[in-house]
C-alpha positions in Angstrom: 261.0 65.5 -180.0 259.2 62.4 -178.9 259.6 62.2 -175.5 259.8 58.4 -175.9 262.6 57.7 -178.2 264.7 60.8 -178.0 264.9 61.5 -181.4 263.5 64.5 -183.1 260.3 64.3 -185.7 260.8 64.7 -189.6 259.5 68.1 -191.3 256.5 66.6 -191.8 255.6 65.4 -188.4 256.9 68.6 -186.9 254.7 71.0 -189.0 251.6 68.5 -188.2 252.4 68.6 -184.5 252.8 72.5 -185.0 249.3 72.7 -186.9 247.9 70.9 -183.6 249.3 72.9 -181.5 248.3 76.1 -182.5 244.4 74.7 -183.2 244.9 74.3 -179.4 245.9 77.4 -178.6 243.5 79.1 -180.9 240.9 77.5 -178.8 241.6 79.6 -175.7 240.4 76.9 -173.6 243.8 76.0 -171.4 245.1 77.1 -168.2 248.1 79.0 -168.4 251.0 76.3 -167.6 249.5 74.2 -170.7 249.3 76.9 -172.7 253.0 78.0 -172.1 254.0 74.7 -172.6 252.4 73.9 -175.6 253.6 77.3 -176.8 257.1 76.1 -176.0 256.6 73.4 -178.1 255.6 74.8 -180.9 258.6 77.8 -181.0 260.8 74.2 -180.7 258.8 72.7 -183.3 258.5 75.9 -185.6 262.5 76.4 -185.2 263.0 72.4 -186.5 261.0 73.1 -189.2 262.8 76.1 -190.3 265.9 74.6 -190.3 264.8 71.6 -192.1 263.7 74.2 -195.0 267.0 75.3 -194.4 268.6 72.3 -195.0 266.8 71.5 -197.8 267.4 74.6 -199.8 271.3 74.3 -198.9 271.6 70.9 -201.3 268.8 72.2 -203.9 271.2 75.3 -204.7 274.5 72.4 -204.2 272.5 70.5 -207.1 271.7 73.3 -209.2 275.8 74.5 -209.5 277.6 73.1 -211.9 281.0 70.9 -212.3 282.8 74.3 -211.8 280.9 75.4 -208.5 279.2 78.2 -210.4 275.0 78.5 -210.2 273.2 77.3 -213.6 271.6 79.9 -214.7 269.8 80.7 -217.8 270.5 83.2 -220.8 268.8 86.1 -218.7 271.1 84.9 -215.6 267.9 83.5 -213.6 268.5 80.5 -212.0 267.7 78.0 -214.0 264.3 75.8 -213.1 263.8 73.4 -215.8 265.0 70.3 -214.8 268.2 69.2 -217.1 267.9 68.0 -220.5 265.0 69.9 -220.9 264.7 73.1 -222.3 268.6 72.6 -223.6 268.4 76.1 -225.0 268.7 77.8 -221.7 271.6 75.3 -220.9 274.7 77.7 -219.6 277.1 78.5 -222.0 
């Protein structure tokens, strides 16, 4: 979360911040208080990234359902992974 504007960062920005925190912590050159603060920030960013990934997964699952709300699967019952309109032999029946 940016202290200046009070908004949470997007996934990519949060991941970049998290990577920077990890690099700083791995160097081992910080005092305890600063390490703790960065660790707390890292945990917050990791949770934010996880939540955004779960949100994206939910949207993808919703998009992969047919008109009846059933998951779109191939003939073997596996989730369909090809774009719609391609590989029509695997279209749900």
